[in-house]
C-alpha positions as CSV (number, residue, x, y, z in Angstrom):
1,M,116.5,174.9,-9.1
2,R,114.1,177.9,-9.7
3,F,115.7,177.5,-13.3
4,K,115.2,173.7,-13.7
5,N,111.2,174.3,-12.3
6,A,110.8,176.5,-14.9
7,M,111.8,174.5,-17.8
8,L,110.1,171.2,-15.9
9,F,106.9,173.7,-16.1
10,T,107.5,174.4,-19.9
11,L,108.3,171.0,-21.0
12,L,105.2,169.6,-19.6
13,M,103.2,172.5,-21.1
14,C,104.8,171.3,-24.4
15,L,103.7,167.4,-23.8
16,S,99.9,168.7,-22.8
17,I,100.3,167.0,-19.2
18,P,99.0,169.3,-16.5
19,V,100.8,170.2,-13.4
20,L,99.2,171.0,-10.6
21,P,100.6,171.2,-6.7
22,A,99.3,169.0,-3.9
23,A,96.7,170.8,-2.0
24,N,99.3,171.0,0.8
25,E,102.2,171.7,-1.2
26,P,103.1,175.4,-1.4
27,V,103.6,177.2,-4.7
28,A,106.9,177.8,-5.9
29,N,107.9,181.7,-6.3
30,E,107.3,182.6,-10.2
31,P,110.5,183.3,-11.8
32,S,111.7,186.6,-12.8
33,A,111.6,187.5,-16.8
34,E,115.5,187.5,-16.8
35,E,115.3,183.9,-14.6
36,A,112.6,182.5,-17.2
37,E,114.4,183.6,-20.4
38,A,117.9,182.4,-18.8
39,A,116.0,179.1,-18.4
40,A,114.7,179.1,-21.6
41,R,117.7,179.8,-23.5
42,E,119.5,176.9,-21.6
43,Y,117.0,174.5,-22.5
44,F,116.2,175.8,-26.1
45,T,120.0,176.5,-26.6
46,D,121.7,178.8,-28.7
47,T,122.7,176.0,-31.4
48,I,123.8,177.6,-34.4
49,L,121.6,176.9,-37.6
50,V,121.6,178.3,-40.9
51,T,118.7,180.1,-42.5
52,Q,117.6,180.0,-46.3
53,D,119.6,183.1,-46.9
54,G,122.8,181.6,-45.7
55,E,122.8,183.5,-42.7
56,E,124.0,182.0,-39.2
57,V,121.6,182.2,-36.3
58,R,121.1,180.9,-32.8
59,F,118.1,179.3,-31.8
60,F,116.7,180.5,-28.8
61,T,118.4,184.3,-29.2
62,D,117.6,184.7,-33.1
63,V,114.6,182.8,-34.0
64,L,112.4,182.1,-30.8
65,K,113.1,184.9,-28.1
66,D,110.1,186.9,-27.2
67,Q,108.2,185.5,-30.5
68,V,105.2,183.5,-30.7
69,V,106.2,181.0,-33.0
70,A,104.7,178.0,-35.2
71,I,107.3,175.5,-35.9
72,N,107.2,172.7,-38.6
73,F,109.5,170.3,-39.8
74,I,110.4,169.2,-43.2
75,F,112.7,167.6,-46.1
76,T,112.4,169.4,-49.5
77,H,112.4,166.3,-51.7
78,C,109.1,165.2,-49.6
79,L,106.1,165.2,-51.9
80,G,103.2,164.3,-49.2
81,A,103.1,165.7,-45.7
82,C,105.7,168.5,-45.7
83,P,104.1,170.5,-48.7
84,M,100.7,169.7,-47.1
85,I,101.6,171.0,-43.6
86,T,103.3,174.2,-45.3
87,E,100.6,174.7,-47.0
88,R,97.9,174.4,-44.0
89,M,100.0,176.9,-42.1
90,R,100.4,179.5,-45.0
91,M,96.2,179.2,-45.0
92,A,96.0,179.7,-41.2
93,R,98.5,182.7,-41.5
94,N,96.0,184.1,-44.5
95,I,92.9,183.3,-42.5
96,L,94.4,185.7,-39.5
97,G,94.8,188.6,-41.9
98,E,97.9,190.5,-42.4
99,E,98.0,192.4,-39.0
100,L,97.8,189.2,-36.8
101,G,99.6,186.9,-39.2
102,A,102.6,189.1,-39.3
103,S,102.8,188.7,-35.1
104,I,103.8,185.1,-35.8
105,R,107.1,183.7,-36.5
106,Y,106.4,180.9,-39.0
107,V,109.7,178.5,-38.7
108,T,110.4,175.6,-41.0
109,I,113.2,173.1,-39.8
110,S,115.2,170.4,-41.8
111,I,115.1,167.0,-40.8
112,D,117.4,166.2,-44.0
113,P,120.4,168.7,-43.6
114,A,122.5,166.2,-45.9
115,R,120.1,167.4,-49.0
116,D,118.6,170.3,-47.9
117,T,121.1,173.0,-48.3
118,P,120.3,176.8,-47.8
119,A,119.3,177.1,-51.6
120,A,117.0,174.1,-51.3
121,M,115.3,175.6,-48.4
122,K,114.8,178.7,-50.4
123,K,113.2,177.1,-53.2
124,F,111.1,175.1,-51.1
125,K,109.9,178.6,-49.3
126,E,109.5,180.5,-52.7
127,T,107.4,177.5,-54.1
128,H,105.0,177.1,-51.3
129,K,104.7,181.2,-51.1
130,A,106.0,180.9,-47.6
131,D,107.0,184.7,-47.5
132,G,107.1,187.5,-44.9
133,N,107.9,186.6,-41.3
134,W,108.9,182.9,-42.3
135,V,112.4,181.6,-41.7
136,F,113.5,178.2,-43.1
137,L,116.5,176.7,-41.0
138,T,119.0,174.0,-42.1
139,G,122.7,173.6,-41.1
140,E,125.1,170.9,-39.7
141,K,123.3,167.5,-38.7
142,A,124.0,167.6,-35.2
143,N,123.1,170.9,-34.6
144,L,119.5,170.0,-36.3
145,D,119.1,167.0,-34.4
146,N,120.1,168.6,-31.0
147,V,116.9,171.3,-31.9
148,V,114.8,168.8,-33.1
149,K,115.2,166.5,-30.0
150,R,114.8,169.6,-27.4
151,L,111.5,170.3,-29.6
152,G,110.4,166.5,-28.6
153,Q,109.9,165.3,-32.2
154,Y,113.5,163.8,-33.2
155,Y,113.3,160.8,-35.1
156,P,115.9,159.0,-36.7
157,E,114.9,158.1,-40.0
158,V,113.5,161.0,-42.3
159,E,110.7,159.6,-44.0
160,E,109.3,159.2,-40.3
161,H,109.5,162.9,-39.1
162,S,107.1,164.2,-37.1
163,T,104.2,166.0,-38.8
164,L,103.1,168.0,-35.8
165,V,103.5,171.5,-35.6
166,I,104.7,173.0,-32.6
167,A,103.3,176.2,-31.5
168,G,104.3,178.5,-28.4
169,N,103.9,181.9,-27.3
170,V,107.9,182.1,-25.8
171,R,107.7,184.9,-23.6
172,E,104.5,183.2,-22.0
173,Q,105.9,180.2,-21.7
174,H,102.7,178.6,-23.3
175,W,103.1,175.8,-25.8
176,M,100.9,173.6,-28.0
177,K,101.2,170.8,-30.2
178,I,99.0,170.9,-33.4
179,M,97.9,168.0,-35.3
180,P,98.4,168.4,-39.2
181,N,95.3,167.0,-40.3
182,I,92.8,169.8,-38.4
183,P,91.6,172.6,-40.8
184,P,93.4,175.6,-41.4
185,D,90.4,178.0,-39.4
186,A,91.1,175.7,-36.7
187,I,95.2,176.0,-36.8
188,A,94.3,180.0,-37.0
189,E,92.1,179.6,-33.7
190,K,94.9,178.1,-31.9
191,F,97.6,180.7,-32.9
192,R,95.2,183.5,-31.7
193,L,94.9,181.9,-28.5
194,L,99.0,181.9,-28.5
195,I,99.1,185.6,-29.5
196,S,96.6,187.0,-27.1
197,G,98.5,184.9,-24.1
198,S,95.3,182.7,-23.1
């Protein structure tokens, strides 16, 4: 039951809904680090995805675990929002500087795996100078759909995909949604808050 409570809390945080106990309701014991990790793995899953280099990774264990992450969603033939959001994330990383910028794992997830092969993702990554601690993920459609649904950003039509950045301090179970139209310095400030655990 504690696993479910921990994941419910994480999901509600992701949706920016405050969760406060009633005045006469006892506060549940905090889960241990091991319990929290197990609950997070159960929710986010270790679905197999494929990096831009053709390497298979488990979504929670290899991508999210113990990281501060900034996640966006693209399709590589997009000419509008996808390059813009990727560029804003890159600019925010540059604003943070080398040390802080490197403390975030940037994760770009394909929502069109039929066209977004590892090679196409690698080309997009290189075109937009998304170097360093930045991984581009594609794979089987069912696996990607599963992950995107877990992140609350699934849309059935590729062109209608989410333009939000989902950012989180996975260890601290602190998640936020970042609108794509805010300036890079404001994005960088939100990243700083997550890095500090605030």
